[in-house]
C-alpha positions in Angstrom: -158.0 119.5 -65.9 -158.3 120.8 -69.5 -156.7 124.1 -70.2 -157.0 126.3 -73.3 -154.9 129.0 -75.0 -155.0 130.9 -78.2 -151.4 130.5 -79.3 -149.8 127.4 -80.7 -146.9 125.8 -78.9 -143.6 127.5 -79.5 -141.5 125.7 -76.9 -139.2 122.8 -77.9 -140.8 119.4 -78.5 -141.3 117.8 -75.0 -139.5 114.6 -74.0 -141.7 111.6 -74.0 -142.3 108.9 -71.4 -143.5 109.4 -67.8 -141.8 112.8 -67.6 -144.6 114.4 -69.7 -147.1 116.5 -67.7 -150.1 114.2 -67.2 -152.9 116.4 -68.2 -155.5 117.0 -70.8 -154.6 120.3 -72.5 -156.4 121.9 -75.4 -154.3 124.7 -76.9 -155.9 124.8 -80.4 -158.8 123.2 -82.1 -158.0 119.6 -83.2 -156.4 119.4 -85.6 -154.3 122.5 -85.0 -152.3 124.3 -87.7 -149.1 122.2 -87.4 -151.1 119.0 -87.5 -153.0 120.2 -90.5 -149.7 120.9 -92.3 -148.7 117.3 -91.7 -152.0 115.9 -92.7 -151.8 117.9 -96.0 -148.3 116.3 -96.6 -149.7 112.9 -95.8 -152.5 113.3 -98.4 -149.8 114.1 -101.0 -147.3 111.5 -100.1 -149.0 108.5 -98.4 -151.3 106.0 -100.1 -155.0 106.9 -99.6 -155.6 103.4 -98.1 -153.5 104.3 -95.0 -156.1 106.0 -92.9 -155.9 107.6 -89.4 -158.3 108.0 -86.5 -156.9 111.0 -84.7 -156.1 114.1 -86.9 -152.9 115.2 -85.1 -149.2 115.1 -85.5 -147.9 113.2 -82.5 -144.6 114.5 -81.1 -144.4 112.9 -77.7 -146.2 110.4 -75.5 -146.0 108.8 -72.2 -147.9 107.9 -69.0 -151.5 108.4 -70.2 -151.1 111.2 -72.7 -150.1 111.9 -76.3 -148.9 115.4 -77.2 -149.2 116.9 -80.6 -147.2 119.4 -82.6 -149.6 122.2 -81.6 -149.1 121.6 -77.9 -152.4 119.8 -77.3 -152.1 117.0 -74.7 -154.7 114.2 -75.3 -155.6 111.5 -72.9 -154.8 108.2 -74.5 -157.5 105.5 -74.2 -156.1 103.5 -77.2 -152.5 102.8 -76.5 -151.7 102.5 -80.2 -154.3 99.7 -80.4 -153.1 97.9 -77.3 -149.4 98.2 -78.1 -148.0 100.6 -75.5 -149.5 98.7 -72.6 -146.7 99.8 -70.4 -147.0 103.4 -71.5 -144.9 105.1 -74.2 -141.1 105.3 -73.8 -141.0 103.2 -70.6 -137.6 104.0 -69.0 -136.5 100.3 -68.8 -137.4 99.7 -72.5 -135.6 102.9 -73.5 -132.5 101.9 -71.6 -132.5 98.3 -73.0 -132.9 99.5 -76.6 -130.2 102.2 -76.3 -127.8 99.6 -75.0 -128.6 97.2 -77.8 -128.5 99.8 -80.6 -124.9 100.7 -79.6 -123.9 97.0 -80.0 -125.5 95.9 -83.2 -128.8 96.5 -84.9 -129.1 93.4 -87.1 -127.3 90.2 -88.2 -130.4 88.2 -89.1 -130.9 85.4 -86.6 -131.0 82.8 -89.4 -127.4 83.9 -90.4 -125.7 84.5 -87.1 -127.9 83.9 -83.9 -127.7 86.1 -80.8 -128.7 85.5 -77.2 -131.6 87.9 -76.9 -133.8 86.0 -79.4 -133.3 82.8 -77.5 -134.0 84.6 -74.2 -137.3 85.9 -75.6 -138.3 82.4 -76.7 -137.4 81.0 -73.3 -139.5 83.7 -71.6 -142.5 83.1 -73.8 -142.2 79.3 -73.3 -142.3 80.0 -69.5 -145.1 82.5 -69.2 -147.6 81.3 -71.8 -150.4 79.0 -70.5 -149.6 75.4 -69.8 -146.7 73.5 -68.2 -146.0 71.2 -71.2 -142.8 71.5 -73.1 -142.9 74.5 -75.5 -140.9 76.2 -78.2 -141.2 79.6 -79.9 -140.4 81.3 -83.2 -140.3 85.1 -83.6 -141.7 87.3 -86.4 -142.5 90.9 -87.2 -146.2 91.4 -86.9 -149.4 89.8 -85.6 -150.5 88.8 -89.1 -147.2 87.2 -89.7 -147.5 85.2 -86.5 -150.9 84.0 -87.5 -149.7 82.9 -90.9 -146.9 80.9 -89.4 -149.2 79.3 -86.8 -151.4 78.1 -89.6 -148.3 76.8 -91.5 -147.1 75.0 -88.5 -150.5 73.4 -87.8 -150.9 72.2 -91.4 -147.4 70.7 -91.4 -148.0 68.9 -88.1 -151.5 67.5 -88.9 -150.9 67.0 -92.7 -154.3 68.6 -93.2 -155.3 71.8 -94.9 -158.5 73.4 -93.7 -158.7 76.1 -91.0 -161.7 77.4 -89.2 -162.1 80.9 -87.9 -165.1 82.6 -86.2 -167.7 85.2 -86.9 -166.5 88.7 -85.9 -162.9 87.5 -85.7 -160.0 89.6 -86.8 -156.5 88.1 -87.6 -154.7 90.6 -89.9 -154.4 92.2 -93.4 -152.3 89.8 -95.3 -154.0 87.5 -97.9 -154.4 84.5 -95.6 -155.3 86.6 -92.5 -157.8 88.6 -94.5 -159.5 85.3 -95.4 -159.5 84.4 -91.6 -160.9 87.9 -90.8 -164.7 88.2 -90.8 -165.4 91.8 -91.5 -165.3 93.0 -95.1 -165.0 96.8 -94.8 -162.4 98.1 -94.4 -160.2 95.0 -94.2 -161.2 92.8 -97.2 -163.4 94.6 -99.6 -161.9 94.5 -103.2 -158.7 92.7 -102.1 -159.6 89.1 -103.1 -159.4 86.4 -104.1 -158.4 85.1 -100.7 -156.5 82.0 -99.5 -158.5 78.8 -99.9 -159.5 76.2 -97.3 -160.6 78.8 -94.8 -164.1 78.3 -93.2 -166.1 80.2 -90.6 -168.1 79.0 -87.6 -170.5 80.9 -85.3 -169.0 82.7 -82.2 -170.5 82.8 -78.7 -171.8 86.4 -78.5 -173.9 86.6 -75.3 -175.4 90.0 -76.0 -176.7 88.9 -79.4 -177.2 85.1 -79.4 -180.2 84.9 -77.2 -178.4 83.9 -74.0 -177.0 80.7 -75.5 -174.8 78.9 -72.9 -171.2 78.5 -73.7 -171.5 74.7 -74.0 -174.5 75.1 -76.4 -172.7 77.7 -78.4 -169.7 75.3 -78.7 -172.0 72.5 -79.8 -173.5 74.7 -82.5 -170.1 75.8 -83.8 -168.8 72.2 -83.8 -171.9 71.0 -85.7 -171.2 73.6 -88.4 -167.5 72.5 -88.5 -168.3 68.8 -88.8 -170.9 69.3 -91.5 -169.1 71.9 -93.6 -165.5 70.9 -93.1 -165.0 67.6 -91.4 -162.5 66.9 -88.7 -160.5 64.7 -91.1 -159.8 67.7 -93.2 -159.2 70.3 -90.5 -155.7 71.3 -89.5 -156.6 74.1 -87.0 -159.2 76.2 -85.3 -158.1 79.8 -84.6 -159.9 82.0 -82.2 -159.3 85.2 -80.1 -160.2 84.3 -76.5 -161.7 87.7 -76.3 -162.3 89.2 -79.8 -160.6 92.5 -80.5 -161.7 94.3 -83.7 -164.9 92.3 -83.7 -166.1 94.2 -80.6 -164.4 92.9 -77.5 -166.8 89.9 -77.5 -166.3 87.7 -74.4 -167.6 84.2 -75.1 -169.8 82.6 -72.6 -168.2 80.2 -70.1 -167.7 76.8 -71.5 -167.4 77.9 -75.2 -163.7 77.8 -75.5 -163.4 74.7 -73.3 -165.9 72.9 -75.5 -164.0 73.8 -78.7 -160.6 72.8 -77.2 -161.9 69.4 -76.0 -163.3 68.7 -79.5 -160.0 69.7 -81.1 -158.0 67.4 -78.8 -160.3 64.5 -79.7 -159.9 65.1 -83.4 -156.2 65.9 -84.0 -157.0 69.6 -84.7 -154.6 72.2 -83.5 -156.2 74.8 -81.2 -154.6 78.3 -81.9 -155.3 81.1 -79.5 -154.8 84.5 -81.1 -153.7 86.6 -78.1 -152.2 89.4 -80.2 -154.6 92.0 -78.6 -155.4 90.2 -75.3 -151.9 89.2 -74.4 -149.4 90.6 -71.8 -151.5 91.7 -68.8 -154.1 93.5 -70.9 -157.1 91.5 -69.5 -156.0 91.4 -65.9 -154.1 88.1 -66.5 -150.9 87.6 -68.4 -153.0 86.0 -71.2 -156.7 85.8 -71.7 -156.5 82.0 -72.0 -155.6 82.0 -68.3 -159.0 83.6 -67.5 -160.8 80.7 -69.2 -158.6 78.0 -67.9 -157.5 76.8 -71.3 -154.1 75.7 -72.6 -153.9 76.3 -76.3 -151.7 74.2 -78.6 -150.3 77.3 -80.2 -150.6 80.9 -79.1 -149.8 84.0 -81.3 -148.6 87.2 -79.6 -147.5 90.7 -80.8 -148.7 94.2 -79.9 -147.8 94.6 -76.2 -144.9 92.2 -76.4 -142.1 94.8 -77.0 -143.3 98.2 -75.8 -144.0 99.6 -79.3 -141.2 97.9 -81.3 -142.3 95.5 -84.0 -142.1 91.9 -82.7 -144.5 88.9 -82.8 -144.3 85.2 -81.8 -145.8 81.8 -82.2 -145.4 79.7 -79.0 -146.7 76.2 -78.5 -146.3 72.6 -77.8 -142.8 71.5 -78.7 -143.8 68.6 -80.9 -146.1 70.8 -83.0 -143.6 73.7 -83.2 -140.9 71.2 -84.3 -143.0 69.8 -87.2 -141.6 72.2 -89.7 -138.4 71.3 -91.6 -135.3 73.4 -91.0 -135.6 76.7 -92.9 -139.3 76.5 -93.1 -139.8 79.2 -90.5 -138.1 82.6 -90.3 -137.7 85.9 -92.0 -135.0 88.6 -92.4 -136.2 90.8 -89.6 -138.0 88.3 -87.3 -136.7 88.6 -83.8 -134.7 91.8 -84.5 -132.2 92.4 -81.7 -133.6 95.9 -80.8 -137.1 94.4 -80.5 -135.8 91.5 -78.5 -134.1 93.8 -76.1 -137.3 95.7 -75.7 -139.3 92.5 -75.2 -137.1 91.2 -72.4 -137.4 94.5 -70.6 -141.2 94.6 -71.1 -141.7 91.0 -69.9 -139.7 91.8 -66.8 -142.0 94.8 -66.1 -145.1 92.8 -66.8 -144.0 90.1 -64.4 -142.6 92.2 -61.6 -144.3 95.5 -61.5 -147.9 94.5 -60.7 -149.3 95.1 -64.2 -152.0 92.5 -64.1 -153.3 94.0 -60.9 -153.2 97.4 -62.4 -155.2 96.2 -65.4 -157.9 94.9 -63.0 -158.0 98.3 -61.2 -158.4 100.1 -64.5 -161.1 97.6 -65.6 -163.0 98.2 -62.4 -163.0 102.0 -62.9 -164.0 101.7 -66.6 -166.8 99.1 -65.9 -168.2 101.0 -62.9 -168.3 104.4 -64.8 -169.8 102.9 -68.0 -172.4 100.9 -66.1 -173.5 104.0 -64.4 -173.8 105.7 -67.8 -175.7 102.7 -69.1 -178.2 102.8 -66.2 -179.2 106.4 -67.3 -179.0 105.8 -71.1 -180.5 102.8 -72.9 -178.5 103.5 -76.0 -175.6 101.7 -74.2 -176.7 98.1 -74.9 -173.8 96.2 -73.4 -170.7 96.7 -71.3 -168.2 93.9 -71.5 -164.5 92.9 -71.4 -161.9 92.0 -68.9 -159.2 94.1 -67.2 -158.1 97.1 -69.2 -159.9 95.8 -72.3 -163.4 97.1 -71.9 -166.0 98.0 -74.5 -169.4 99.7 -74.7 -171.8 98.6 -77.5 -174.3 101.3 -78.7 -177.8 100.4 -79.9 -181.1 101.8 -81.0 -183.1 101.2 -77.7 -186.4 100.4 -79.4 -184.9 97.6 -81.6 -181.5 96.7 -80.2 -180.1 97.3 -83.6 -176.5 98.5 -83.9 -176.1 102.3 -83.9 -172.9 103.0 -85.7 -173.8 106.6 -86.4 -174.1 107.3 -82.6 -170.8 105.5 -82.0 -168.9 107.6 -84.6 -170.4 110.8 -83.3 -169.3 110.1 -79.7 -165.8 109.1 -80.8 -165.3 112.2 -82.9 -166.6 114.4 -80.1 -164.2 112.8 -77.6 -161.2 113.4 -79.9 -162.2 117.0 -80.4 -162.1 117.4 -76.6 -158.7 115.8 -76.2 -159.6 112.1 -75.5 -158.4 109.4 -77.9 -160.9 106.6 -78.2 -161.2 103.8 -80.8 -164.2 102.2 -82.4 -164.6 98.6 -83.4 -167.2 95.9 -83.9 -168.6 94.1 -86.9 -171.3 96.7 -87.1 -169.1 99.7 -86.2 -171.1 100.3 -83.0 -168.6 99.6 -80.2 -166.2 102.0 -78.5 -163.2 100.1 -77.0 -161.2 101.3 -74.1 -157.5 100.3 -74.1 -155.7 102.7 -71.9 -152.0 102.2 -71.2 -151.6 100.6 -67.8 -149.5 103.7 -66.8 -152.5 106.0 -66.9 -153.5 107.6 -63.6 -156.9 107.2 -62.0 -157.4 110.9 -62.3 -156.8 111.0 -66.0 -159.0 108.0 -66.5 -161.9 109.6 -64.7 -161.4 112.8 -66.6 -161.5 111.0 -69.9 -164.7 109.2 -68.9 -166.2 112.6 -68.0 -165.6 113.6 -71.6 -167.1 110.4 -72.9 -170.2 110.9 -70.7 -170.6 114.5 -71.9 -170.2 113.4 -75.5 -172.9 110.7 -75.1 -175.2 113.2 -73.5 -174.6 115.8 -76.3 -175.2 113.2 -78.9 
C-alpha cells in the first residue's frame, strides 16, 4: 500500500536485501530533493551520453523494491535490466562475496589461475543446453561475450561474415553496435562500424502477417544465401527471445529451421542469452523452451547477482579453436564475480526459481490481457516467464504508439513503480521483476500500470 508524507527521510540509510520493508512508499515527489541534488552533480560530472530512466538516488534495494535517498520505496519491475533476477543483495551472494573479498580480490586468471573461475566454467558447461562436451571462457560484460563468440566462430570456420537479425540487440562496442539493429540511441553518429555484418528478417508474429516459424526461417535463409552466401558465413547470432527489440518471441519452428540450416552449412549458431538466461523465462535458458542446442551461448546479466561477469559456453571443439592467449582479459572471471556466480547458480538450481518465474509470468500475462480486453491500445502481450511485454499501438492503424508508451512509463515512475520501455519503435513496456518480488507487490504495481494507462 502506498503511503505519503511531507518530510524527507532523516533516518539512517536502510540495509538492503530482503530485510527491506516490502512496500511502495511515496514520501516526496519523484525526484525528491536529495535525488535532485545527485542528478545536478551527475549533470556536472558525468558524460551527457550516460542517461538514466528513473530520476532517483538509489540507496538500498532488495526483494521487490528500490529505496531512494528521500525515503521513497519504489516497486522494481526492471531488476537492473534483468540483472538482479534473484533480488538485490541476496544473502548467499553477499556471504560468498564477503568471504572472497577477504581472501583476494584479483590475480588475473591468465597470470595465476584460481579454482572459482574453473568452477564457474564447469557449472556453465553442465547447465547450458545440450549434452555434448563443452568449454567456457569468462569475460566482463555481455557485449564482450558477444565479441568473443564471434571471434571464436571466425577462427573455427575460417570464414568472416556474421548474420544478425532485425530488432536484435547485442551491445554497445563497435562490433556489437554493428550487430544491433536499432540506430537511436545505440548507433547513431558512432560509425563506421565493423565490416562483414549482415542482417536478416526476424520472425515477429504480431507484425509479419502470421507467417509460420518455418516460413519465416525460409525467408531469412533466402536472404542469407542471396546476400552473404554460406561459404562466407562464420556465424548466425540471435536472441531466442529478443530483449531491447521488444521481447519478440519467434514463431515455433523459426529457430529450429535456422539451426538446421547452420548445421548443414558449417555455420556456427550463437544464442545470445544475455537477457533471457538464468531462469528469467521460466526455464534455465530460453533455448530450452524451443528445444534447440546452440553451438555457442553467450551469458551475462543474471549470472552473478549484480557483479560484472559474462561468459561464452559452447561445443568444446569450437571453443578450442582459438590459439593460446587469443581469449582473455585482465578482469575476465574476477574472483569476486565468480564467487557471486557460484552462489547464484546454486540458488537458481535449488530454490525453485524457474517455477517462480512461471508464476510471475502467469500473473503478469493474466493482468495485462485483462487490460488488453478493455483497451485496444494494447496491441500485443507476449513473452515467457518473468519476461513479459506489452506493445502499444494506435488502434485504428496498428501503428506503433511510442508517445503513449513513454507517457505510461513516466506516470508509473512518478507513482513509485519502475518500468522500462524497449522496442525498435519505442512502443513496448517490458516487465522484468526480480524473482524475489511478492505477489502482493506485483499486483500493486500492475494496479499502478492500469491506472496510468487509463489516465493516458
